[in-house]
N, C-alpha and C positions, 0 to 999 in steps of 0.2 A: 533403650531396646537393644538387645543383643542380636547378632546375626541369626542365632538359632531361633529366637522368638519370632523374628521376622519370617524366617523360612517356615516355621510351624504355622503361623497365621495364614501364610500364602497356601500352604498345603491343605489346610482345613477348608479354605475357600475353594480350592481346586477340586477337592473331593465332592463338594456340594454341586459344583457346576457340571462335573462329569456325570453325576447321577441323573441329571436332567438333560443330557444330550438328546436333541430332538430326533436324530436319525436312529439312535439305538432304541429310544423309547417306542417309536412308531413301528420299527421292524419287530419289536417284541409284542406290540399290541395288535398288529395286523397279520393275518395269515390266510393262505388259500388252502382249502380242503376240497379238492376236486373242483366242482363248479361253484363252490360257496366261498364268499369272502367273510371271514370271521373277524369281528372287532371286539377286543376285550378291554373292559374298564376294570377298575378296582371292585366294582359292585356286581358286574354282570358281563355276559357275552351276548352279542347280537350277530346274526348271520344273514347274509343276503345272497339269494340265488342269482348268479350273474346272467344266466340264460333268460331271466325275466326282463333284461334291459338291452336296448339297442346301442346305448352309448354310456360311457363312463367319463364324466368331466371332473377335473381337479381344479378347484379355485382356492385362492388363499391370500392372506395378508399377514405380515408380521416379521419381526426380526429373525424368527426361526423358520420362516416360510420355505426357504430354499432347501434346508436339510429335511424338513417334513415332506416336501415334494419329492426329494431324492429317495427317501425311504418308501414313499408310496409307489414310485416307479420301480424300486427293487422288488416289491411284492407283486405288483400288477403288470409291470412291463408294458407290452404293446396292447394290452386290454384297454389302456387309457386312450380315449378318442381325442381329447384336446384338454388344454389346461393353461391357466395363468396364475402366477402368484406375484404379489407386490412385496418387494424386499428392500431393506436398507442397503445403500451402496457399501460394498465390501463384505456383504453377507452372502453373496452368491456362491453356488457350487455348480458343477457340470450336471446339466439336465438334458434328457433326450426327448421327452414327450410333453413336458410342461415348460412354458415360456416364463422366465423371470423378468420382471420389470423393476428397474431401480427407481426408488421413490424417496421423497423427502421425509425426514424425521428430525426433531419433533414437530416441525412446521411443514405442512404439505407443500409440494412443488408441482411442476409440470408433469413429472413422472408419476406422482400420486394421481393426478387428473387422468393421465393416459391409462393407468392401471384401472381406475374406476370405470372409465368408459368401456374398456375392453371386457372387464368382468361383467358389467351390466349387459353388454351386447350378447356375450356368451350365455349368461344365465337366462336371458329372455328366449334363447333358442331351445331351452330344456322343455321336455314334455313328460308325460307319465311313463314313458319307456326309458327315461334317463335316470341314472344313478349319479348323484352329485356328491363328491367328497370335498368338503370345505375345510381348509387347514388354517387355523387361527392361532396367533401368538401375540405377545406384547408388541406394541407399536403399530398395530393394524389400523388404529383410528387415523393416524396421520398418513400412513403409507397408502391407504385406499381412500380416494376422495371422489365423491360424486355430488356436486352442489345441487341442492333441491331447486326444482322449478315448480311454481304453484300459481294458481289463479286466485287473485285477491280482488274482490269487487269488480270482476270482469276484466281485470288487467293481468297480464302474464308477468310474474315477477321471477326473475332467474338470478339466483345467487351466483357469484363468480369465485374463482380460485382466490383472487385478491381478498374478497370478503372473508373467506374461511381462513386464510393466512393471518389476517389482522385479528380475527376473533380468537384463533388458537393462541397467538402470542399474548393477547390480553388475558386469556384464561390461565396460561402457564405462569404468568407473573402475579396472579391474583391470590395465590395461597389456597385455592380450592382443591379438594381431593380429586383423584382420578375419576371416581364415580360421578362427582358433580360436573367435572369438565365434560365427561362423556354424555351426561344427560343433555347438555346444551348441544354438543356436536351431533348427537343422534337426531335432533329435531331440525337440523339444517342440512340433512343428507338424504339422498335418494336410495342409499344402501344400508345405512346403519339403523339400529333400533328395530331389527327384524325385517327391514324392507328388502334385503337380499333374499330372504326366504320367500317373500312375496313374489319377487321376480322369478325365482326358480320353480315355484309351484306350477304344475302338479308333479314335478319330479320328486323322487325319493332323495332326501338330503341327509347326509351324515356329516356332522361337523366335529372335527377332532381338535380339542382346545388345550393349549399350553397356557396356564394362567399366569398373568403378571399383575393380577389385581388382588389386593388384600381381602381375604375372606372368600376369594374365588367366586365372586358374583358373576354368573355367566352373562348376564345382560350388560355388564360393564366392560368385559374383556373385548378389546377392539371394538367397543361400542355396540356389542351384541348384534352382529350381522344376521344371525339366523335364530335369535332367541327372542321370545316374547318380551316386549318392553314393559317394565313396571313403572316407568316414569311418563310424564305428560308434558305438553306445552306449558301448562300452568306451572309445573315444577321448574321447567327451564327458565321461565320468566321470573319466578321467585328467586332463583339463584342469581340472575342478573342484578336484581335489587339488593340481595344480601351482600354481594361483593362489589357493589357500586360500579358496575361495568357499563351501564347504559351509555355514558359519554364516550366510552372507548370502542363501542361496537359500530360497525358500518350501518347506515340507515336501512339498507335492505334487510340486514340480519334482524334488526329490531322489528321491522315491519312483519317479517315472517313469524317471529316468535309471538308477537301481539295478535296476529291474525289466527295463528294456531290456538292460542289461549281463548280466543273469541269463538272458536269453532268453525271458522271460515276454511281452514285447511284441515284435512283429515289427519288424525293423530297416528302415531306409530302403532303397528298391530300389537294387541295384547294377548294374554294367555287364552282367551276364549275364541281367538280367530282360528277357523278350521285349517288354515294353511299349515299350522304347526302339527297337525295330525300326521303329516308325512315327513317330519323333521326329527332327527335324533341328535342331541348334543352330548358329546362324550368328553369328559375331562380326563386328560392323559398325563398331566404333570403339573405340579404345584410347588410353591415355596416350601411347604412342609416336607415334601419329598426331598428337596435339597438339604433342608436342615437336618433331617435324619442321617443323611450321608456325612454331613459336617460333624455331627455328634460322634459317629463311628470313628472318623479320623482323629478327633480330639481324644477319644478314649484310648486309641491305639498309641498315642503319645504318653499315656499315663495320667491324663487329667481327669479329675472328678468333674463330670460334665453335666450341665443343665441346659435344656432348651427352654428359653423363656416363652416365646410365642412366635407364630408366623404372621401375626396381625399387629405389628408395631406401626403406629401412624403418628401424625401430628407434625409440628415444626421440627426440623432436623436439629436445631440448636437446643430445643427443649428435651428431645430424646437423649441427646448427649449428656445432659445433666443427670438423667436416670442412670445411664451406664457408669458415669463417674461416681455417683453415690453407691451403686452396687459394688464397684471396685474398692471403695473405702471400707464398706461393710465387710467385704470378704477378707480384707487385711486385718481389720480390728476384731471382728466377731466370728468370722467364717460362716456368715449367713449364706444360705442357699447351697453351699458346697464346702468341702474341705480342700485346702491348698495342698498341692498345686491343682488349680481348677480352671475350667473353661466355661464361660457363659455365652450362649449363642442365641441370637434373635434374628428375626426376619420381618419383612413388611415393606412399606414404602412411605417415606416421609415427604413433607413438602417444604419448600423454601419460599418465603415472601421476599421478592427482590427489592432491595433497598439501595444497592449501589450498582456500579457499572463493571464490576470485576468479572473474573472467569472462574467457573467451578461447576459443581453439581451437588445434589443433595447429600451424597455420601462424603464428599470432601468437606462440605459445610458441617456435617455431623462430626467428622474427625477433628476439624478445626475448633468447633465448640467444645469438644472433649479436651483438647489441649488447653483451651482457655479455662476450663474448670480446674484442670491440674494447676494452672498458673495462679488461679485465685485461692486454691486450697491444696497445696502439694503434700500435705500430711497424709500418711497411710497410702501413698501411691507408688511406693517402691515395688519393683517386680511386676508392675502392671504394663501390659501391652495390648493395643486395641487396633482393629482394622474394621472399617466400614466400606463395603464395596457393592457395586451392581453386579448382577449375574450375566449381563449381556456384554460386558467388557468396556462399555462407554458410560461414564457418569456425566450426565449433562452433555453439553456440546464440547467435550474434551476427549483426549486420547487416553485418559486414565480411567480405571475402573473404580478407584477410590483412593484412600490414603491411610497411612499408619499414624498412630499417636502413642506417645509415652513420655516419661520424664526426661529421658535422654534426648528426644527430639525437641522437647521444650527447652532444654539447656542449650542445644545447638541454636535454637531461635534467639535466645538471649544473647549468645555470643555474636550473632549477626545483627542484633538490635532490631529484631522483627517482633512486632506487637500483635499477638493473636486478636486483640480487640479491634485494632485498626483494620486488619484484613477481614474480620467478620463484618465490620461496618460497611465495607465496600463489596461484600460477597465475592472476595477474591481469594478463595481457599486454594485454587490451583497454583497461583504464583507463590503463595506462602510455602506450600509443601514442595513445589518444584525447587526452590532455593535450598531446601533442606534434604533433598533426595529422599523424600518420604512419600512420593506418589507411588501407587501400585498400578503398573501397566501390564496387561496380559493380552491385549489385542481382542479382536472380535471373537466371541465365543460361539455364536450361532444359536444361542438359547436366550431365554429371558423369563425369569420367575421372580421378579421384584429384587429386593436387596437383602444382604446378609451382614450382620454385625458379629464379630468374634472378639471376645474379651478374655485374656488369660492373666492369671495371677500366680506367680511362682511360690514355691514352698517357703523360700527364705525372705519373702516380702515382710515389710514391717511398716 
């Protein structure tokens, strides 16, 4: 990989991230026209007469929460009565009307519990003269935690933070999709799965959503705090069986899921619940928005550019095989595009943990891509690849992703580093760290899944 290729890959990713800057997006989507707050989505505009409300509350959770709250303050100023957002440490910005609470991610912590309690208390104070603006972005499921309390056969069963931490860790290591993980988390929470909307009712609630979920399923983003839930306790219990999690879940968690499936605990509110008549959910940014910006940047470099999809899923190491195959086809047959070309994809993969190494799904994807080049280096000249998260942190690391090419593979051979060995232990971070092939950009303040960028130069063979 040449320095120019590395710079271009980084620039294409940066263009994507800048397009979904939460502050810029919300300032563009929200505006005051006299006494009316106008909220614009890609499909429609909605307006709310502020004189109809005694209070405006701002609630939120997610990695983009602080910037979204800052934009809301810019538009509404001192019209905001009170507000709380749960954010990941290091993602905060200066706020004047809304309080930011640092919380744990991807596993909830005491900050997550503090944020959950504060938001539950504030939401319960809302009435029909309250306008509630809820700001949701990726990471909200872990950042906002309110363990469910339920009566089961006359006994009060209260889940704990430790229960949810243990459950979250098991889910993240299971290979389940984010939709499946959130299905279970929703049924263990007093806020998720539409239960925040329940607490806010009869307030008028407008939720502004930055999607980090493949397919932009609103009930899966941050576990659908104000969205009708399409899943049930039966679904959650079936997922526990599918991923053989029963032995890894705390006893109280299993008890709640089983009681819910038996009808002892009321299920999460569905689409027919009247509480949602006073709720508007507005999608303001997505992975496809970011991919469009990445494609513009790639074309500006002179690449024939194709956007594959914003819905790439599955095991990271399996998707890497797809990208490696596309690279070889581009070199041999110029399928999809004419060289020099750029192929861009987005979505969110999963990693089934097998070892004790360090990394994230994007680093694992890049390492698997390197391994595919090692297994079959033919027709890979001129190929350069980057897989990265849009939030700046891939897994529990300070890297957003990693680069891959024949040159990086050659450097690995010189240092006697085996891609297979590092894949076996899920230790992509240390593999790429030794090769200076990690991509580090710091916290971005946004989160719309992941992006993969593949370029093949004209002189490839």
